[in-house]
C-alpha positions as a printed Julia matrix, in Angstrom:
275×3 Matrix{Float64}:
 122.98  102.18  110.76
 119.66  103.04  109.4
 118.79  102.68  105.74
 115.95  103.94  103.43
 116.11  102.11  100.1
 112.58  102.06   99.04
 112.28  105.67   97.98
 110.7   107.49   95.1
 111.69  111.09   93.9
 108.53  111.11   91.67
 105.17  111.38   93.31
 102.39  109.04   92.01
 100.2   111.55   90.47
 100.74  111.8    86.59
 101.06  115.57   86.71
 104.31  115.1    88.61
 106.72  114.72   85.73
 110.21  113.2    85.43
 111.54  116.53   84.62
 110.48  117.9    87.96
 111.35  114.9    89.87
 114.84  113.93   88.56
 116.67  117.04   89.42
 119.75  117.59   91.62
 117.72  120.01   93.78
 115.04  117.48   94.37
 117.41  114.64   95.21
 119.17  117.03   97.68
 115.89  117.41   99.63
 115.95  113.79  100.28
 119.71  113.65  101.22
 119.11  116.55  103.73
 116.13  114.83  105.26
 118.1   111.56  105.44
 120.92  113.33  107.4
 118.38  114.97  109.76
 116.94  111.56  110.5
 120.06  109.6   110.86
 119.75  107.57  107.71
 123.19  106.76  106.51
 122.33  104.49  103.45
 119.79  106.16  101.15
 118.73  104.98   97.69
 116.09  105.6    95.08
 114.01  103.02   93.52
 111.48  104.32   91.0
 108.53  102.13   89.79
 109.63  100.31   86.68
 106.26  100.78   85.06
 107.12  104.47   84.83
 109.55  103.65   82.0
 108.93  103.05   78.4
 111.32   99.99   78.42
 108.9    98.26   80.89
 106.44   97.76   77.95
 108.75   95.12   76.53
 107.87   93.08   79.64
 104.12   93.71   80.19
 101.33   95.5    78.23
  98.88   95.95   81.07
  96.7    99.04   80.39
  97.91  100.83   83.56
 101.5   100.25   82.54
 100.88  101.66   79.08
  99.2   104.77   80.61
 102.06  105.21   83.01
 105.2   104.35   80.86
 106.52  107.72   79.76
 109.92  108.07   81.21
 113.32  106.79   79.85
 115.08  104.34   82.02
 118.65  105.24   80.67
 117.92  108.88   81.62
 116.97  107.86   85.13
 119.91  105.65   85.74
 122.43  108.26   84.33
 120.83  111.04   86.47
 121.1   109.07   89.72
 124.72  107.96   88.99
 126.01  111.37   87.72
 124.06  114.01   89.61
 123.19  112.44   93.05
 124.85  110.65   95.91
 121.89  108.18   95.97
 122.17  104.48   95.68
 120.52  103.33   92.37
 117.68  101.03   92.71
 114.44  100.06   90.94
 111.17   98.7    92.12
 110.22   95.94   89.64
 106.85   94.04   89.63
 106.98   90.29   89.57
 104.91   89.32   86.44
 104.35   85.66   86.13
 105.02   84.43   82.66
 107.25   87.42   81.99
 110.15   86.34   84.21
 112.7    86.14   81.42
 111.71   89.48   79.93
 111.95   91.17   83.28
 115.29   89.46   84.15
 116.75   90.65   80.76
 115.62   94.15   81.38
 117.05   94.25   84.86
 120.38   92.84   83.69
 120.76   95.72   81.2
 121.58   98.22   84.14
 124.05   98.57   86.89
 121.84   98.64   89.97
 123.0    98.68   93.5
 119.7    96.79   94.42
 116.56   95.63   92.91
 113.34   95.63   94.9
 110.68   93.06   93.93
 107.0    93.87   94.46
 103.6    92.39   93.73
 100.9    94.92   92.92
  98.76   92.83   90.48
  97.23   89.36   90.55
  96.72   88.7    86.84
  95.27   91.91   85.65
  93.68   93.03   88.93
  95.23   95.45   91.36
  95.64   94.78   94.98
  96.38   98.29   96.19
  94.58  100.53   93.64
  90.97  101.44   93.63
  89.36  101.99   90.28
  89.09   99.92   87.09
  91.39   97.26   88.18
  90.55   96.8    91.84
  90.69   93.21   92.83
  88.51   93.87   95.91
  85.37   94.76   93.85
  84.78   90.93   93.21
  87.85   89.01   94.52
  87.23   86.27   97.13
  89.57   87.06  100.05
  90.67   83.5   100.49
  91.7    83.18   96.75
  93.32   86.55   96.83
  95.45   86.05   99.88
  96.28   82.5    98.74
  97.51   83.61   95.22
  99.27   86.66   96.62
 101.57   84.65   98.99
 102.0    81.92   96.42
 103.26   84.67   94.04
 105.41   86.21   96.75
 107.22   82.8    97.12
 107.71   82.67   93.33
 109.04   86.11   93.27
 111.54   85.25   95.92
 112.62   82.0    94.14
 113.08   83.82   90.92
 116.37   85.28   91.99
 115.53   88.56   90.19
 115.26   90.59   93.46
 117.45   91.68   96.16
 114.69   92.84   98.5
 110.89   91.81   98.67
 108.86   94.95   99.12
 105.94   95.43  101.56
 105.66   91.64  101.69
 101.99   91.65  103.05
 100.71   94.31  100.81
  97.45   92.44  100.46
  96.41   93.83  103.85
  96.72   97.43  102.58
  93.08   98.28  102.92
  92.58   97.01  106.35
  88.97   96.75  107.33
  87.69   98.31  104.22
  88.55   95.18  102.2
  87.52   91.53  103.06
  90.03   89.42  105.11
  89.97   85.58  105.11
  88.45   83.9   108.18
  91.29   81.45  108.77
  94.54   82.06  110.57
  96.64   84.29  108.4
  99.57   82.23  109.01
  98.26   79.64  106.69
  98.82   82.15  103.79
 102.14   83.2   105.05
 103.39   79.59  104.85
 102.52   79.57  101.23
 105.38   81.91  100.55
 107.97   80.26  102.86
 109.5    77.56  100.66
 110.29   80.11   98.05
 111.53   82.57  100.61
 113.65   79.86  102.36
 115.22   78.81   98.99
 116.14   82.43   98.03
 118.76   84.86   99.02
 116.34   87.81   99.3
 116.07   90.31  102.01
 112.73   90.93  103.68
 111.64   94.59  103.7
 110.2    96.03  106.89
 108.34   99.05  105.69
 106.71  101.83  107.65
 104.6   102.65  104.62
 101.73  100.62  105.99
 101.38  103.13  108.87
 100.45  105.68  106.15
  97.98  103.46  104.74
  94.34  102.51  105.74
  95.63   99.27  107.55
  97.72  101.46  109.86
 100.41   98.69  110.41
 104.04   98.19  109.46
 104.64   95.77  106.7
 104.87   92.87  107.32
 102.95   91.48  110.23
 105.18   90.1   113.11
 104.05   86.43  112.42
 105.23   86.7   108.9
 108.56   88.23  109.69
 109.06   85.76  112.33
 108.74   82.9   109.74
 111.16   84.78  107.42
 113.64   85.11  110.2
 113.4    81.47  111.03
 114.4    80.74  107.43
 117.45   82.88  107.79
 116.4    85.83  105.75
 117.85   89.27  106.59
 115.8    92.44  106.99
 115.92   95.71  104.79
 114.42   98.75  106.35
 112.63  101.29  104.24
 109.63  103.88  104.27
 108.44  103.79  100.61
 108.71  107.52  100.78
 107.27  109.5    97.87
 108.17  112.9    99.29
 111.14  113.86  101.35
 108.69  114.54  104.27
 108.02  110.76  104.4
 111.59  109.77  104.47
 112.37  107.39  107.44
 108.61  107.87  108.32
 108.04  106.72  112.09
 111.35  104.77  112.28
 110.94  104.87  115.97
 108.09  102.47  115.61
 110.03  100.26  113.22
 113.08  100.13  115.56
 110.78   99.08  118.48
 109.07   96.48  116.13
 112.47   94.98  115.15
 113.84   95.07  118.64
 110.84   92.98  119.93
 111.61   90.4   117.19
 115.33   90.31  118.14
 116.56   91.89  114.93
 119.85   93.64  115.43
 121.16   93.91  111.89
 119.96   95.25  108.49
 120.91   94.72  104.89
 123.07   97.33  103.15
 123.61   97.11   99.25
 126.19   98.2    96.77
 126.29   97.04   93.07
 124.01   94.25   94.08
 126.22   93.05   96.92
 124.72   92.74  100.36
 126.32   93.05  103.7
 124.82   93.25  107.15
 125.28   96.25  109.54
 124.26   96.71  113.13
 120.8    98.26  113.35
 120.55  101.54  115.17
């Protein structure tokens, strides 16, 4: 089985509205692409910060600028007008765990993807006003990122940890610590080992400046040693990106001895043979 759960019907640019994205015709384009590419389990997981309800969790200026959609409408649309599994990509916001948990508990998801895009108010993967790399020390940034990743896993809010070494996204155009990166990976391992979360293997990094699958092999090896399963996704924002370069992902997973992937329904996980 192949899966693609980290999928967005709505493109990132603000001019791409919910009214355009959340239509049966748009969803069908993804379903058709999945069928062509052998993806049997397909879900949608829009960014939670797109929805007005997320402002009850966090009032970051970026969230305030983006939160225009209605979460109830999104969920009803996916359930009633598509064959997609219903997911959400929710940021881990330290200090707002209870608020986020309460919001997530209000909806009947098939799965919840947890991600880290911000360290405090600074953005890891976004150039501009909040770019952490304008002044961030790479050792401190990497250290805090992986500490938070462990906290996110331990929180129990998420079924999948998204692009788990996103901090590498800019490749050589952002500073990288001098020490062995496994030092930073280790900072997340206690939380991951104590969790029941699946680790996302994402081909999205192949479309980014880093030009690598998320996560690095050394990180995934550590996660596999703790007994964590793998979830396979592309982080597609268009139907053309669905299952992007899965042949590379299958080779990568095969080299690490991964033969099963996680499949979700109503927040229940099972493992299916990968292929």
